[in-house]
N, C-alpha and C positions, 0 to 999 in steps of 0.2 A: 596498500594504505590509501585512503581517500575519505569518503563520507561514511558509507556503511557497506563493508567494514572500513574503519579508519577513525574518524572523529568520534564515532560512537564508542569504540573501545578505549580510545585515549581518555575521553572525558569520564567514562565509567570507572576506569582504573584509577584515575586521579582522585575522584571523589571517594571511592572505596578505600584507597590507601589512607586517606585522611581519617575515615571512619574507623578503620582497623586500628590505627595508631591511638585512637581515643577509646579503645576497648568497646566499640559498638558492635552489637550482634545483628546481622541482617535477618529480618523477618520476611521482607518482600522486596523483590526487584522487578520493576517493569520498565521497558525501554521501547519507544516507538520512534520511527524515523520515516520521512517520506519527502519526495519531490513533487510539487504541484504547480499548476498555473497560479499566478497571482489571482486573487479573488475577482478582480475586474475583468479577467480574461476567460472566465468560464461562461460568459454570455456570448451568444452568437453575434457575429458582426452583421450589420445591415446587409440584406441580400443573401445571407447564409441562413436559410431556414425561417425567413419571415418576410412579410410583405410590408410595403410602406404603410405606416400608421398602426401596425400591429405590435404587440408587446414582444420584448426579446425573450427567446427561449434559451435554454442552457445547452451547451455542446454535450454530446454523448459522453457519459462517464465523468463529466466535469474534469476532464484530464487532457493533457497534451504531451506529445512525445518530442524530446530533444535528441533521442537516440533510437536505435531499433526497438520497436515494440515487442519483438519476439521474447525478450527476457521477462517483460511484464506479463505477457500471455502465458508463458511457461510457468511462472510463479503461481498463476491461478490454478494450476493442475497439481500443485504440491500439497501434501497433507501437513498437519501441524500437531505438535505435542507440547503441552505446557502444564504448569501447576497453578491452581487458583484455590484459595481458601482451604488449603491442606489436601486437596484432591488432584490427582493427575488426570488431565483430559487429553484425549487423542481424537483427532478429526481426520477422516479420510479425505483424500484430494478432491473427490467428487462433491464433498460437502463444505469445504473450507470457506467458500464465498458466502454461503447462506448461513453459516454459523460464526459470522464475524461479530464485532463489537460496534453496534450502531451509534453509540455516543462515546466519544473519546475526549475527555476533558483535559487536553494538553495545551490548549490555547485560550487566552482570555477574550479573544475577539472572534474566532472562527469556529463554526460547527464542523466537526470532523468525525470520521469513523475509523476503526482499526481492523486489520486483518492479521491473524497470528502467523508468524513466520516459522515454518519447518519445526525442528525440535529445539526447544529452548532449554531443556534440562541439562545438556552438557555445559552450559554457561555457569552452572554452580561451581564447576571445577575451574573453568577458564578465568572467572573473576574471583576465585578463592572465597566464595560465599559461605563455604562450610558444607556439611552433610545435607544433601538434597532432602532427606527425610525430615530435617529440622527447619526447612524453609517453608513458609506458608504459601507464598506465591512467587512464581518465576515465569515471566512472559516477555517475549520480544515480538514486535510486530511492525506492520507497515501502516502509514497514515494515508488516508484518502478523504476526499470530500464525500458527504453522505450521498448514497445512491450508487456509488461505484460498484460495490459488491453485488447489489441486486441486479444491475444491468449486465455486468460481466458474467454473472451466473446464468442469465438468460441467453447471452451469446454462447456460452459453453453448452447449454442445454440443447440448442438448435444445431450444434455441430460445427460452429465457427472455430473452435479451438481444438478440433480433432487432429491428432498426430498420426494415426494409423490409416484412416480412410484416405482415399485419393480422389481428386477431381481431375478428370482426363480432358474434358472439353469445356471451354468457357467462351461463349460468343461475345459477352460484354460483362462489365462489372455488375450491371443490374440483374444479371442471372446468377450471381455468386451465392446469395443466401439460399435460393432454391436448390442449387447444385449441392451445397453443403448439407441441407436437410435431406435431399435425395440420397446422398452418400451415407448419412447416418442411419436413415431408415432402411436402406437397402432395397427400396422399391422405387419405381419411376414416379416422379411428381410432375404433372403437367404445368406448363408455363401460363397459367391463367389465375386470376385473383382467387377464385373459390378453391382451387386445388392447392395453391400455396398456403392460404390461410388454414385450410383443413389440415395440411401436413404440419404446419407450425403448432397447431393446437394439440397434436399428438405428442409433442415434445415439451411444451411449456405453456403456461397461461398467456394468452395474448392480451397485451394492454397497450395503450397509446404510446407510452414511453418507449417500448421496444420497437414498435412500428416507426415512430418518429426517428429513432436512432438509426435504424436500417435505411430509412429514406435519406437522412442527412449524409450517411456514409456512401450513398449511391449504390447500394448492393441489393435493392429490390426494385421492381418496377414502380414508378411513382404513383400510379392509380391505386395501388394496394393501400398505401398509407393515407391518401386523401379520402378514400372511401370509408376508412375505418378509424379515423381520428379527428377530433374537433380541434386539436392543437394547431396553432398557426405555424409551428415549427415544421409541419409535414407538408405544407402546401407548395412552396416554391421549389424550383429545381435546386439540387444540392450543388456545391462547388464542383468544378470540372474534375472528374476522377483521374487517378493516376493511370497512365497507359498500361494496357495489358502487356505481359511479356511477349516478345516477338515469337518465341516458340513456347509452347506450353506442354512440356512433358508432365506426367502425373505429379501433381502437387498436393501436399497435405493442406487441408483448409487453414490450419493455423499459420502457415507461411504466407498464403495469399491474404489472409486477414491482416497479418502484420504489415504487408505492403499497403493495404488500404488505409490502415490507421496512421502509418508513417506519413502519408500524404494529407489525409483529411483532417487529422488532429495534430498537425505540425504547428510550431510556433511561427507566427507571422512577424514581419519586421516591426520593431517597436514594442512587442509584447514581452513581458517579463515573467519569470518563474519565481518559485518560492520553495525554500527548504526548511523543514521543521524537524528538530530532534528533541526528544524529551525523555529524561530518566526520572523515575521516582523510586527512591530507596527508603524503605521503612526500617528503622532500627530500634533496638532496646539496648540499654546498658548491660554489658556482660555481668555486672555486679549491681544490678538495679535493686531498688527497695522491694521487699516482699509485698505481695498483695493477695487478697483472698481469691478463691477460685471463681466466685461470682463476679468479682470486679475486673473490668478490663484494664490491663496495664497501660500506663502512659507510653506512647511511642513517639519517636521523632521521625518526621517525614522530610526527607532531603530531596529537593527537586533541582535538576540542572537542565536548562533548556537553551536551545539555539534557534533563532529565527533569522533567516537571510533571504533578502529579495535580490533578484537580478537587477543589473543596472545597464547603462548604455555601453559599458565596456565589456561586460561578461555576464553570463547567466549565473544564477545562484549555484546551480549544480556544478558548473565548470569551476567556480571558485572553491566550492566545498570539496571537490575531488582533487583539483590540481594543486591548491596551496598546501594541504597537508603533505602531499608527495614532495613538493619543493622543500618544505622545512625539514622533512626527514632525510632527504638526500643531502641537504646542506650539513646536517648533523653528522652524517656518515663521512662526507668529504673532509670535514674539519677534524675528524678523528675522535669525536665525542662518543661514538657508539662502539662498545666493546664487543657486543654479540656478533657472531659470524654465522653465515648460512642463511637459510630461510627462516625468518622469525616474524611473529606478529608484532603489532605496535606496543603490546604490553610487555615485551621482552625486557625492557629496561627503561628507566626514567629518562635517559638521554634521548629516547625516541619520543615517547608520549608527552614528556614535559616540554620538549622543544616545539612539538607540533602545537600544543595548546598555547604556549607563549607566543608563537608566531601568529596564530589566529587572533589572539588578544591584541597584538600589535597592529593588525589591519582592521580592527573593529568587528571581529567575528568571534569574540570570546563567549564562553558559556555563562549564562546567568543563573546563579545558584541562590536558593532560599531554603529555610528550614522552619518548621513549625511543630508544635507539640499537639498530639491528638490522642484520641482513644478509638480503637476499632479499625485501624488501617488507614491507608492513604486514599486520596480522592480517586486517583486512577484505578488503584487496586479494587476499591469498592464498586466503581462503575463497571469494570470488567466482570467482577463476580456477579453483579446484578444481572448483566446481560446473559451470562452463561447459565445462571440459575433459571432465568426466564425460558431459555431454550430447552433446558432439561425438563422443566415442568410442562412445557407445551408438548414435548415428545411423549412424556408419560401419559398426558391426557389423551393423546391420539391412540394409545395402546389400550385404553380402557373401553 
């Protein structure tokens, strides 16, 4: 129990319990959660990727790590399965980043994107939503700032997320990208600008964003980025790189890349993070008024959201992970929990209810709203539009 999984389950089960008690039938369930840097900290600090008098660039991925990046990188390799608009969609791991949701309307002030999480369909049973065949949409996903998926997919394409290939020798971190590309292609790549760029082009389209990111992370020779990008983010030296391991047995690129990201995209003193969680549940009355086949029925869109910023005492992620655990443990110690063994937070109200009450007491309660619409929820429609655009583009390429 923590944030995800944890608060997400507790809040979803609480809202769904209320809806079921009112004889509401779920048509659509979407849930997205993510930890991000606060918006003001996605900009590079002076001296990190810019010269005096030049405009600020954004840090690669618009993301920072407060824990090992290995989990985030591994998630980029997983496939996804979900239901949208009555159709089941399945995405292979190699495509999940390029088939995300570029516009995710879960915040009133921030532009965000979404990435589908693994297999969402079993949550029809977990949340007692009913027969999956009767549910129009069921999607769970991760929240990121726009551009994360595109750049992470480029990193994956050039071999930085490989788990099977091995890098045996690495003289410096500036040689890392070349070595990863070499391992992925299976042929030698010379350590000069023309050879490295030529090898990169075999794997992915080259654009300034990718070169700037590789330069910022300190994993390509600096002249490559300055010769091929007009962006000020590529010009100055990057921050001092993390020291190479004292001994370097064969390492998978993904593990070395995790070490780089943990250092170069770490939170600096005084920087704060942000957690966003958003559920959208679309329902109709189980005994609603009849309507014609041509007429869209009225639906109720129930939203529950949580936005937490880090403060001087603790990060948002630490609070969202640690406090639910503390509230749940206290409920167990006080004898309020009847369930025994390994249970999820939805096992009984004594768990999820105490967690939500505790969060409310410390100013971290879910904010709920409801509105009447026709044609589905805002999030559901946005996801469906993105998916249909991808499907149409794929069909056009086959013609």
